[in-house]
N, C-alpha and C positions, 0 to 999 in steps of 0.2 A: 859493390861499394857505391854509395850515392855520388852523383856528379857534383862538381864544385859549383854548378849552377843551381843546385837544389838544396832546399832547407826544410826541415820539419818545423812547423809553427803552431804554437798554442797561445791564444789570448784569452785569459780566464783568471778567476781567483781560485786558489788551491784549496779553499775550504769546501767548495762545491765541485771542483773538477779533480777527480782522482788521478787522471792521466798526468796532470800538471804536478800534483803532489808526488806521485810516483817518480817522476823525472827529476825533480829538484829537491824533494824532501824539505820543502819550506812552506810553512803555513801562513797564508796571507788572506785577509778578507776582501780585498779590493783587486780588480783585474790588473794583471801584470802581463808583460810580453816575454815569452820564452821561445827560443829557437835553437835548433841543433844544426850545425854546419861544419863540414869537414871533421866530424867526430869530436867536436867541441860543443859545450853547452853555454848558452848566453842567456842572461837575464837583464831585462830593461825595467828598472823600477824607479819609483818616486824617491825623493830625498828622504821621505819619512821611513822608508823600508830598506834602503840600500845598505846601510851600515850593518843592520841586523842580518841581512841576507849574506853579507860577506863572511859572517861568523857561523851562520847556521845552514845555509843552502849548499846543495851539491851542484856547483856550476864552475865553469872555468873563467868566465868573464862577466863582470857586473857593470852595466852601463847606466848612466844617469838619464832618466826620463826628462828631467828639467834641462839638462845641458843639450840634449838632442833636440828638444822642442824649440829651443832658441834658434836653431839652425834651419828649421823647417819653414819653407815658404810655400804658399798655395797659388797655383795657377787658377784661371777662371774655371776650368773643368774640374779642379780639385776642391773648389770652394765648399762643397757640401759633404765632402768625404770625412769619415771619423778621424779624429786626431791620431789615434793609435795606428791607423792604417798608414798615415803619412809619415809617422815616426819610423815604422818598420820599412817603408819605402825608401826613406833617407839612408838607413843603414844598409839595406839590401842593394841599393844602387851603388854604394861604395864597394860592395863585395861582388857585384855583378851576378847576384842571385836572381834567377828568372822563373824558377819553378818552386811551387810550394806543395808540401804534403801536410794535410790538416786532418784532425780527427772528425768523426761523424757528427759530433755536437758543436762543431765550429760555428760561431755566430754568423747568421745570414748577412748582417750588415757588413761584416768584414769580408765575407766571401764576395759580395757584390762589389765592394770597394776595390779589392785586389784585382778582380776581373777588369774593372775600369782602368786600373793602373797598368794593365797589360801582362799580368802574371798568368802562367799556366798553373792550374790548381788540381791536385789529386786529393779527393776525399777518401781517406783510408777507413774502411769499415772496422768496427770493433773486432778484435782487440787492437788498439792503436800500438800498444807495446805488448807483443806476444808473451814476453817473459813475466808480465804481471800475473798471468794465469798460473804459472808454476811457482808455488810458494817455497821460499827458502826455509831452512830449519828455524830461523829466527821469526819469520813471518807466521809460520805454523804455530810457534809458541805464543804469538800475539793473539791468535784466534782462540787457542786453548785458555789463555789468561782471561779473555773476555767471557768465554763459556763457563769458566769456573765461577765467575761473579754472577752470571745468569742463574746457575744452580743455587748459589747462596741466597739470592734474592727470592727465587721461587720457593725455597724452603721456608722462608719467613712467612710468605703468603699462605702456604699450606699449613704451617703451624697455627696461624690465626684461625683458619677454617677448622682445624682439629679441636681447638679450644672453644669453638662457637657452638651454639645450640639452635636447633630448628624449632621455631615457634609458629605454628600454623603454616602459612606459605612463605615464610621469611626466615632468614638466618640472622642471629644476633651474637655479637661478640661483646659479652657483658650487656650493657644497655644500648650499645650502638648497632644499628642495622648494618649488615655486611652488604656492601655495594661493589659494583665494578670499580667505581672511583676509589673506594677505600683500599681494595686489594692492589689496584694499580699504583696508588701512592706509596704503599709499603714496598712494592717492587722497585719503583723508580727511585725512591729515596735511598734504598740500599745500594742500588747500582751507582748512583751519584756519589755516595760516600766512598765507593771503591774506584772512582775515576772513570766510570762508564756513563755515557749519555744515552738514555732510553728514548726511542722514537716511536710514538704511537703504539705503545704496549697494548696488546689485546687481552682483555679479561671479559669474556662474553659467555653468558649462560642462556638457557632456554632457547627461544626462537632466534635470538640475536646470534647465537652460535651457528645457525644455519647459513649465515652470510660470512664467507671465509675471512673477510677483512673488516667486519664490524668490530670496532674497538670495545664496545660494551658500555652500557650506562644503566644506572638505576640498580634496584635490588638484585642480588644473586638469587636465582630461583632454586630452591632445594629440589632434589630428586631429578635434576636435569644436568647434562654435561656442562662443564665450565672449561672453555678453551683458554689456555694461557700461552700466548705467542709472544715471546720476549726476544727482542733483537736490538741490543745496544751496540754502540760504537765505543771502543776504547779511546778516550780522549787523548791519550799519549801516542799510541801507535797508529790510530786512525783505522784499525781493522775491526770488522764486525764479527759478532756471533749471532746465531739465529736458532732458537730452540722452541719447540712447542710441546706441551704436555696437556692432556685432558684429564680432569678429575670430576668426581661427583660427590656432593655432600648430601647424603641420604641414600635412598634405595633406587637403583636403576631398574627400568622396565626390562623385560626379556629382550625386546628389540634393541634398546640402547646398549645393553650388555653385549649383544651379538655384534652390533656396529663396532664397539670398542675392540672386541676380540679380533674382528676382521681387519681393522685398521692397524692394530698392533702387529698382526701377522704380516700384513703387507709392508709395513715399515721394516720389520726384521728381514723379510725377503729382499726388499730393495737394497738394504745395507749389504746383505750377503752377496749380491750380484756385482758390487762395485769392485773394479780392478782395472788396471791399465789395459786398453784395447777393447773394452766393452763399450757399446754405444749407449748414450743417454736414452735414445729411442727404445732400445731393447729393455732397459730397466723399467722405463715407463710402461711399456707394453705388458710386461710380466706383473708389475704391481697392479695395474688396472684389471688384468685378467684374474688375479688372485681374489680381489674383492667381488668381481662379477661371479666367480665360482661359488662364493658364499651367498649369492642371491641378491647382491646390491647392484642394481641397474642404474644407469644414468639416463635421465629424460626430463621432459617438461611436465610439471604438475601445477595446476592452478596458475599458469602464466610464469612459473619460475623453473629454472633448470635445477634439478636435484641429483644427488648421487656423488660421483667423483668428478668434480667440475673444474679441476685445475691440473697443472702439470705436477710431476713427481718431485721436481727440485730445480735448483739453479746453482750457479757458481757463487762463491762467497770470498770476499777479500777486502779490498779498499772500498768496494761498493757492496751494498747489501744484496743487490742483484747484478751479477755479471756472468760472463761465459765461464764454463760451458753450461748448456741447458740440459736438463733431464726431462725431456718432453718427447712428443711424437716426432719432432724434428731434431732431436738432440744428436750431436756428433759423437765421435769416439773420445773416450776419456784418456787423459795422459797422467803419468806419474807426477805427483806433486800438486795436482789440482785439488781444490776443496769444493765440495758440493753439499747441498742439502738433500735429504730424503724425507719427504713430508706428505705421505698419503693422507687423505681425509674423506669423510663421508658427511653429506649435508642434506637433511630432510626437515621441512618445515614442521612436521608433526613431532619430531624427536630431537631437534637441535643438531649440533655439529660435533664431530670427533676429528681431531688431527693429532698426529704424533710426528715430531720432526727432530732430526739429528743432523749435525755437521760431520761430514765424512771426508777424510784425507785419502786420496787415491795412491796406492802403492803398486809395485810391479806385479805382485801376485795376490793382491787383495786390498785391504782397506784398514784404516784406523779411525775409530769413532772419537771425535773430539769433544762432544757434549757428554755431560756426566750425570744429569738428573735421573733419579730412578723412575721406572715406568710402572705405575700401578694406577688403578682407577678409583676405587672407593676409599675416600679419605678416612672414614671412620673405621675402616678395617685395615688400611695400609697394605692392601693386597691387589 
């Protein structure tokens, strides 16, 4: 049990800080002060937000920033310290709190200020709240909900491509050239209609697809892989989904077809390995070896790293990237965690292939939360 001299402290806005949102379930765009002391939750907010917080936030005490500010006085040595630090100091002085536990992303200016004010500070590495990693049934439903909307949005983009025609080295939907921007707008607009906010949706074809995080721009190149990496946040629940599919409009070369088959096999292998007690490192190792066995090596070519050049996956929840890691250093998986399995191959001469799913860890296996079909050739649907 924490000492009465110790408090957990977060100073942030909950739109960008998921630990704060997880703790108080209150969405606010400007920084607020949150602390936990003696198993109680405290929020210090402006008059603008305090009444709304009393109705919406999960906290035990709501303190007025304005009222406390009026009681704060600055000594000479405190003249240049941030106002929020002095407000916290005022409250903590009354409660005789001397030790702070703060998250890894705690602002440096406040860390320095509290050190000058004489506090002992422990920076707790991620996860700040261990329970965040273990999704409740309700939180799991949030991710499934977002994933279903990803599938619906992707289906609309694929339908557009199905109805399009290849003319020379371009693709046309009626008289309109099909571009990354057009397909991305179809996806993002559909997600927005369904209450999901898309962030940097990737629609990349040709050589652009050989850069894993190239968002894609300009014409979609026929006969080359098109990577669709769609990762929206549900605006209501704040939980993310993250799914990638790769398609081709036209005819794949023998090498590109081999790449796709290898990545799909690695994706299926990775998913099959997921269960409680297995390490992310072991999954990554086997996924990598699977594609290497098919002849796909990783190395530098013309100054660029090619092949399998990223980890196999990451945790998913209130952050798009959170623990646990499915990588060479990934730890043991636990029941209730949600991870991605997303192997890929990237070569300048052939483009990129990636297939990604969201996977819920169970005691004896896994549950796949994403639901888009996996096929490669759009004109064949196979």
